[in-house]
N, C-alpha and C positions, 0 to 999 in steps of 0.2 A: 360233444365232439361229433364231428361228421365221420361216419364209418368209412366212406370211400377215401377220404383224405388220410385217415389212419392206416388203411390198408396200403395206400400208395406210399406213405412214409415208411412203413414196415418193409415193403418190397425194395426200397431204395437205400434204407439206412438201418443201423442198429439204434434202437430207441429204448429209453428207460421209461417204463410206464408205471405210474403211481396210481393205485386203486385202493378201494376199501373192500375188505373181505366181508363175509356174512356177519361177522361179529362187530363190524365197524372199524376194525383195526386198519390203519394205513400201511400198505405194503408197496414194495417196488420190485420190478423185475426187468432185466435187460433182455430184450428179445428182438427178433427180426424175421423177415421172410426173404432176405437176400440169399441168392444161390450160393455165394461163397461162404456163408455162415451156416447154412443148413448141412446136415450130415451127408456124407458121400452117398449113402443109400437112397437119398431123396431123388426121385425120378420124375419124369414128365407125368407119369400116371399119378403119382402122389400130388404133383402140382395141380392137376385137374381135380383131384379129390378135395384139395384145400380150397380151390376156387368154388367148387360145387358146395362145400360146407358153408362157405361164407354167403353164397347165394341163397341157401336154404335157411340160414340162421342169421337174420339181419341184426339181431340184438346182441350177438356174441362175437367176440374177436378171438381168433386162435393164432398163436405165433410160437416160434421156436424160442424157448428159454435157453439162452446161450450159456448161462452160468450153471444150470442144472441139466443140460443136454436132454431136454424133453419138451413136449408140447404143453403150452399153458393157454388156458381159456379164461376169458373174463367177459362179464356183461359190460357192454359199452357204457351203460349208465353208472357203473361203479368206478369208472376212470375219473381221476381228479386232475391229473397233470401228465403231460408227455414231454420228454426232452430227447431230442436227437443227439446222440453222442458219438456214433460211428467208431468209437474205440472201446475195447473190452479186455 
């Protein structure tokens, strides 16, 4: 998967990301970086931090887990499938 495309998709949509955890188990999480999905406390300063994080960590993807209301990080090489869903 191409990281920049993944980030673009997450900034525009809600996505279901399927990935393998450290034990090899297949998991799925619905996440996004869309402003209307992020918590109200998310500010421009935090957006700058998110963009800086992604610039410094090219192999890791961080996005807001909309089902568990928290940040989720995954190694890009652990992602097996992505589906744009936009509904949650």
